[in-house]
C-alpha distance (Angstrom), angle and dihedral (degrees) to the residues before:
residue distance angle dihedral
M1 . . .
S2 3.79 . .
D3 3.77 125.9 .
T4 3.77 117.2 -108.4
P5 3.81 117.1 -140.4
D6 3.82 89.6 -103.1
E7 3.83 91.4 57.4
R8 3.80 97.3 47.0
R9 3.76 128.7 79.6
R10 3.81 113.3 -86.8
A11 3.78 129.7 -162.8
V12 3.78 136.3 -176.9
A13 3.80 126.9 -170.8
L14 3.79 121.3 -154.4
A15 3.79 129.4 -163.6
Y16 3.78 121.7 -156.8
Q17 3.78 109.4 -175.0
D18 3.80 105.4 135.9
P19 3.82 113.0 60.1
S20 3.80 89.7 -159.1
A21 3.83 92.3 58.4
A22 3.78 135.7 55.6
P23 3.81 121.7 -100.0
V24 3.80 115.3 -85.6
V25 3.82 129.7 -135.2
V26 3.81 103.3 -119.7
A27 3.82 99.9 169.8
K28 3.78 137.7 10.5
G29 3.75 136.7 164.1
Y30 3.79 152.0 137.6
G31 3.79 133.1 -109.8
D32 3.80 115.7 -15.4
L33 3.80 92.3 7.9
A34 3.80 90.0 52.6
E35 3.80 89.7 50.8
R36 3.82 90.4 51.5
I37 3.81 91.4 49.2
V38 3.81 90.9 52.5
S39 3.81 93.6 42.6
T40 3.80 92.7 49.5
A41 3.79 91.8 48.0
K42 3.80 92.6 50.6
S43 3.81 93.6 46.4
D44 3.82 89.4 50.3
G45 3.80 91.2 51.5
V46 3.80 94.0 -109.8
F47 3.79 116.2 149.2
V48 3.83 113.2 -110.3
H49 3.81 117.2 -154.4
D50 3.80 121.5 -168.7
A51 3.82 109.2 -142.3
P52 3.82 110.6 144.2
E53 3.81 95.5 -174.1
L54 3.80 92.3 51.4
V55 3.80 91.7 45.6
A56 3.82 89.6 51.7
L57 3.80 89.6 56.0
L58 3.81 93.7 44.2
M59 3.82 91.6 49.7
Q60 3.81 86.4 68.1
V61 3.83 91.7 60.3
D62 3.81 116.4 92.8
L63 3.81 119.5 -114.9
D64 3.81 112.5 -91.2
A65 3.81 90.0 17.0
Q66 3.79 125.5 122.8
I67 3.77 117.5 -110.2
P68 3.82 113.2 -97.4
P69 3.81 120.0 -99.5
M70 3.82 91.4 -110.9
L71 3.84 87.9 68.3
Y72 3.82 97.8 45.8
Q73 3.81 95.1 96.2
V74 3.80 97.5 47.5
I75 3.82 93.0 44.2
A76 3.83 91.1 46.5
E77 3.81 90.2 52.5
L78 3.80 91.3 47.5
L79 3.82 92.2 49.0
A80 3.81 91.4 47.8
W81 3.81 89.7 51.6
V82 3.82 91.8 48.9
Y83 3.83 91.6 48.2
D84 3.83 89.4 51.2
L85 3.81 90.4 51.1
E86 3.81 90.8 50.0
R87 3.83 91.6 49.6
E88 3.80 91.4 49.4
E89 3.79 91.0 48.9
A90 3.81 91.7 48.9
S91 3.80 90.2 48.5
L92 3.81 91.9 50.9
D93 3.81 90.6 47.5
S94 3.80 92.3 51.6
E95 3.82 91.3 46.9
S96 3.80 91.9 52.0
E97 3.81 91.0 48.7
A98 3.80 90.7 50.5
S99 3.82 93.6 49.9
P100 3.80 114.9 99.3
R101 3.77 113.0 -110.4
R102 3.78 118.0 -123.2
């Protein structure tokens, strides 16, 4: 029995470089390609969020295309959450560097 695309792992990578434009789908795939997308993101220190419903919607967006307006709010909330996590991590790192070593 072979896996259908709906049964296999899926992954989508977004890039958000221009604050005046919507994020762009820069990679997407199923199965082994999805695993490579996730692995590459993790090894590059990129946050990986597991949201199957959102991925299903993003899989419908063409490569190098901006996300559709109906996804702006959810992606904005996700990006804000990721930025908050990164700030907290940076704050914890700077606090640990400032602490005297024993």
